N, C-alpha and C positions, 0 to 999 in steps of 0.2 A: 344389531340385536340378533340373538339366537332365538330358536323356537323349540318347544317341547310339547308333545301331544300328551295331555293328561286326561283323566276320566271326564272332566267337564268340558274340555275343548283344548285348543291350541293356546299356549301361554308364551308370550315373548319375554325374554330376560336378557339383562346385561351380565357378562361374566368376564371380569377384568382383574389382572394381577395374579400373584402367586404368594402363598403363605397361609397363615391361619384363615379359616373361612368365616366371612361375615356375610350374613344374608339380611337384606334390608327391605323392609315392608313399608309401603306408602298407605295413604288414606283415601277416602271417598273423593271421586272426581279428580284423581291424581294418577300419575304413572311412575315408572321407575326413574324418570328424569329428576324427580324430587331429590334424588341422592347424588346427582352429578358432581356437586361441589365436594361433599365428603369423599366420594369415590376417587376423585382426582388427587386427594391427599393420601388416602389409605392404600391405594393400589400399589404403591411402591413396596409395601411389605405385607399386604393381605390379599387374599383372593376375595374380591367383592362381587357378590351375586345379588342382583336386584330384579325380581320378577315384576312384570306389569300384570297385576291381578285384575279380575273382572269386577272393578269397582266404579266404572263409569267413564274412565279415560282410556280404556283398552281399545285395541284396533282389530282384534280377532274375536268375532262373536262366539259365545259359548253354545253348547248343545241345548236343544229345547228342553231336555230333562235335567239340566245341570242344577245342582243345589247352590243357589246364589245367596243363601242366608249367611250371616257372619260365621256361624259354626261350620257351614259348608265350605266357605272360603278358607277357614282355618284348616280344615281337613285337606283342602287342596294344597296348602302350604306344606303340610306334612308329606303329602304325596310327592310334591316337588322335591323336597329334601331326599326322599327315598329314591326317586327315579334318577337323580343326579348323584346318588350315593355320597351325599355330603355328611360328614361326621364331625363331632365336637364343634358344632356350629355356634357362633355368637349370633343370636337372632335379635335383630334391632327393629323396633317399630316406632313410628311417629304418627300422630293423629290416629286415625282408625287402624293404622298398622300396629300401633301399640295395643289396641283392643284385640287384634288378631294374635299378638304374642301371648296375651293373657289367656286366650282361648286355646292356644296350642299347649300352654302350661297345664290347663285344665284337662285336656285330652291326654297329655303325656307323650313324650317321645325321647328315646335315648340319644337321638341325634343332636339334641340341643345341649351344649355344655354350659352356656351362660346367656343372659339376656340383657338387653338395654331397652328401657322404656323411656321414650323422649316425648314429653308433653303430649299426652294421649288421653282418650276417653277412659274413664274408670268409674267404678261404683255406680252412682245414680246419674252420672253425667252422660246420659245417652238417650236421645240425640244431644250432642253438645252445643250449647249456646244458640244464638240466633241462626247461625249458619246451619247447624245440624237440624234444628227444628223446621226451618224453611225447606231444606232439602227433602226431609221425610214427608212434609205436607205436600210438596209438589209431586212426590212419587205416587200420590193418589190419583193424579191425572192420567187419562189414557196416554199411551206413548206418543201419539202425534201432538197432543196438546202440551205434553211435557217438552217435546222438541221445540214448539213455538215459544214456550216460556223461556227456555234456555237461550234462545236467540239474543236475548238482552245482554248476554255475557260477551257479545262481540264488543261492547262498549267498555272502555277502561273505567269510566265513572261508575258503572254498575258493578264491575268486578271488585271495585274498591269499597263497596258498601259493606257494613257489618253483616248483612244477611248473605253475603257472598264470600269473597276472600279477604275483605278489608281488615278483619280482626284475626286472620290466620297468619299473615305475613306482612312484614314491613317492606320487603325488598323484592318479592318474588312475582310481580305481576306478569312479567314476560313468560314465566313458566305457566302460570295460571291461564294465560291466553291460549297457550298450546293445548293444555289439558282439556279444555271445553270443546275443542274442535270435533272430536269423534262423535260426541253425543249430539252436537248441533247438525252434523252433516250425514249421519248414517242411521237409518231406521233400525237396523239390527242391534246396534249399540244402545239406542234408546230403549228398545225392548228389554235388553239385558239389565239396563240401569233401573228401569221402573220395577222389574222383578226383584232386583236386589234391594231397592229402597222399601218396597212393600214387605219383604221378608224381615228387614231390619225393624220396621215399624211394628211388626207383630210380636216382637219380643224385646221390649225396651229395658227389661230388668236383667238382661243376660249377663252384664258385667258385675252386677251384685252377686250373682251366683258364681261367676268366675273368680271373684275375689276370695271366696271361701277356700279355693285351692292354692292360693299364693303361699300360705305358710308351709305348705308341703314341698315347695320348690327349694330344696336345700342345695342350690348351686349359686355361683356368683351372679349378682344382679346389680346393674347400675341404673339409677333413675336420674334422668337429666331433664330439668324443667326450666321454662322461661319464667323469670320472676314477674314479667309484665304481661303474662298470658291472660287474655280476656275471654278465652273460650274454655280452656282446661284449667280449673282452679288450682293454684299452686299448692294449696293444702292437700290436694289429692296426691301430688308427688310425694309429699312427706308421709302420707298414710301408706302409700305403696311401698316406700322404702322401709317403713316400720314393719309391714306385714311380711315382707320377704326376709327369710332368715339371714341371708348374706347381703341384704340390700344396702346400697350406698347411695346417697343423694348428693347431686351437684345442681345448683341453680345458676342460670346464666342471665346476664343483663342484655339489654338492647335487642330483644327478639320477641316475636309473638310465637304462636304454636309451632309454626314450621321452621324449627331450628335448622334443618338441613339447607334451607334457603337463606335464613337470616344470619346464622352463625355457623357456616359450613366448616371453617378451619378449626374453630374451637371444639365443635362437636367431634370432628375427626380426631383431634388431639386427645380428647377424653376417651374415645373408643380405643385408640391405640394404647393409651396408658392402661385401660381396663383389660385388654387382651394380653398385655405384657409383651407385645411384639416390638422388636428393635427396628428402627428405620434403617433400610439398607442403602438408600441413595439420598 
């Protein structure tokens, strides 16, 4: 993992491969490892950059005055692109990462050439499903109590519940078990996470506002959705593709929300086809 000092604090990131730049954004209580499978496929002919954002599974605490609201994290993504001087980026987001992509679109940046929205929050689906509602409710707890609540995630049977990761991924429990370790073991990460969840809960209509900007994004856009998604409604994928002037929709079987875990090879294939890059090895 590499590191970069941004205005909010130190952000870790993966930077692998050479070629067209793909920047990959994860969701709440996840880190850049969400994208390990697709990166293994794409890095033969793409430069794959995956930051671990301050969304609850990060390992470097943010500054006391850092803006950890979703718009604040979206601005951090734009700052990340600028500091690394990344241009003509394919910006890819899954789960809350897709919400961040929509917020980046709203803010506007010339560095993004195309976007991929993969089974993500949209419109009025925030917080999303049982998982999101439970997480935002627990964010009301004081940080020490939140840490006690999260200790349950040590148990696979709890992680597989619909209120946890059970409806987010069919095959990704090993990754989820790693993601929850920082918030269970480190007080400073718990403080960041509670701040982030409270900020998110204070503006649950933010993606309805963001959707108003999507028709203005006249650049290539790919929407990839899990047909069996139980957290992100498949009709939202269709609506997003219709709103985006150059939107294209692909629906995948045998997956829940976390397509990078459940269908990494197929998702990578779609991204490669979308960017038009030829495989070199």
